[in-house]
N, C-alpha and C positions, 0 to 999 in steps of 0.2 A: 336197772341192772347195770352194774359197772363192768365194762369189758376189761380185757387185760391191760390196755394202755391207760386205764384210769378214767376214761370218758364214758358218760352215760350212753345207753343205746335205746332206741325206740324204733317202731315200725309205723308206716303210714298206710291206712286203709280208708278209702273214700274221703280223703282230705282230712282225716282225723289221726293225730299222733297217739299211739298207744305205748305206754311204758310197759315193758314185758320182762318176765324173768325166765331165764334158761336153766337156773339151778334152784334147789330148795334152800330154805334158810333165810337169813336176813338179806334182803335185796333192796336196792334203791334205784330210782330212775330220775331223769331230768334232762336239762339242756345246758350245753357249754356255750358261754358267750364268745363272740368273735374277739372282743376286747374286754379285758378284765376291768372291774370297777376298782379304780386305784385312788385318784385324788379328784378334786372338784366336786360338783353337785350332780345328783342323779335323780331320776324319777322312775318308779316301778309301778305299773298298773296291770291289773288283770281281773277277770270275773271268775268266780268259782262256785261250785255246788258240791257239797260233800254228803255222801250217803253213809259212810262209816269211816272211823279212824281209830288208830291205836292210842289209847288214852295217855295224855301227858308226854307225847313225843312230837317232834317237829313235823307238822303236816306239810308245810311248804317252807323251805329255808334256803339260805345262801351259804355256799362253802367254797372250798378251793381244792387243789390237787390232793392235799392231805385230807382225804374224805373222812368225815365224822359220821357217826351213827345217830340214833334218836336223841340221846341225852349227852352227846359228846361236846366238849368245849369247842371243837373245830367249826361248829355250825352256828349260823345266826338265823333265828327263826322269824320268818315273815308271819307265819300263823302257827300258833301252838294251841291245842285244845285239851282241857282237862275237865271232864264231867260237864261239858257244855260251856265252860268259861273260856274265853279267848284271851290270848296274850301274845306279846311280840318281844323280840330281843334275844339277848344272850341268856344262857342258862343261869348266870349269876344275877342278872337284873330282872328279866321276865316281867315286863310292864303290862298291866291289865288293859285290855281294850273292852270297855264296858258296853258292849252291844248285846241285845237280846238274840243270842244265836240259836239256830235250830238246824238240824240236818235237812237235806233235800230242799233247800231254798237257795236261790241264786243271790250272791252278794258281790258287790264291787269293792275292790281293794286298791288303795292308792297310798304310796309312800314317797315322801320327798326327803332326800338325803343330802347332808353336807358332810362329805367324806373327810375333809380336812378338820372339821370341828367334831367329828364323830356323832353328830346330832341327827335326828330324824323325826318326822311327823308322819303318822299313819292314820288314815281314815278308812273305815269300813262301813258300807251302807247296804242295806237290803234293797235289791233292785225293784221289787214289787211294792215296797213300802219305804220310801225314802226318809220318812220320819224316824225310822229305826236306824240310827247312825251313831257312830262314836269315833272320837279322835283321841289319840294318845301321843305323847312326846317323850323322848328319852335321849340319852347321850352315851350309848354303849355300842355304837356301830363299830365293827372291827377295823383295826388299823391296817391289817394286811390286805393284799389284793384279793378280790373275790372274782371267781371266774365261772360260776355255774349256779343255776337255780335247780334245786332238787325237791323231790316229793317223798314223803315218809313211807314207812312200811305198813302192811296190812291196811291199805288205804283204798277206798273207792271214791274217786273224786273226778269231777269234770272241771276243766280250766279253759277259758276262752279269752281272746283279745289281750294276749300277753304283750306288754310293752316295757322294755328296759332301755332307757336312753340317758345319755349324758346331757346335762343342761348347760348350755353355753350362755354365759352372761354377756350383756352388751359391753363392749370395750368403752372405756372413758378416755377423753383427751387428758393427757397428763401434763404436758408443757408445750410451749411454742418457742422456736428459735427463728431469728431473722438472719438471713445470709446475704453477703454481697455477691458480686458476679463471679468471684473466685471460690465461693463456698465458705468463706470465713464467717464466723458468728459475729453479728453486729450487736452492740450493747442495747440498742433500742430501734424502734421503727423510724426510719428516716428515708430520705430520697435516694440513698445509696443501696437500699435493699433490693435485691434482684430475685429473692425467693423466700418463701415462708415454709418452715418445716414443722409439721404438727406431729407430736409423739402421742401414741396410744398405750393404754395399759395392757393390751394383748395384741396378738397378730391380727391383721385385718386382710380381708379379701379385697382385691382391687375393684371387683364388681360392686362392692358395697360403697366404695368411695367415689367412683366415677359419677359426676353430675350431682353429688350429694353435698359438696362443699361450695358455699357461696361466699364470694369476697366482694365487698362493696366499699366505695370511698365515702367521704364524709357527707357527700350530697346524695347518698343512697344509689349511686350509679354502679353497675356491675364492673368489676375489674377482671379482665380476662387473664387466664393463666393456663399453663400446661401441667397436668398432674402426673406424678410418678411416685412409685413406692420405693422405700429403702430396701436394701438387699434382704434384711431380716423381716420385712413386712410389718414392722412395728411403728413406722413413721410414713407420713404422706407429705410430699414436697410439692409446693405450688410454685412453679417457675413463672414469674410474671411476664406478660407480654405488653403491658401498659406501664408507663411511668407513674409512680405513686405521687 
């Protein structure tokens, strides 16, 4: 049920969230994300069991503030069912997930998303029969930001263990600079180098870098240093306390 401010509503009873409707007619329910799915990579996982569904409408889907209905272009279907056949994706693409689906059985759902590339991989597995599984790939993930998971109309469904999270890739070392005592960049590693500056492909937390960088001389002896981060957290500076 969408409230006046455009956000889905639900009530909690005995630890269970119930989507509920306060008016008659077409109603929808779901959850608004704290942070919208915008760029980068994401993972969506949940378990589900469906008792009934409205044929060929989005059973579970992602959308935004401009809320779409069952067959509207605004929604991206995580699960769509038509006469027992499961599919995923936008209305225009509608990629088949070739699993032997049946009502009143628990299934596990997993989707890996590359938002920048618009690609995704979805795997659905019957929980009591793991050999009944199917994987589908497509490249029609919405370019717009997504801020809610919604559930379809005329639907009797149980959902558990919902997880929607951003996947943070490990940052890579991109380049290294050698600095003299005044902070000037040196053309090469030599006896005048007072610091080594390591640049990374993404921002780094200092706790990740402390005691994680080892510097050794040609005889494999440790070279001591004091570590500090750059102001924008994309570089780590090793200020040497030993002469090279």
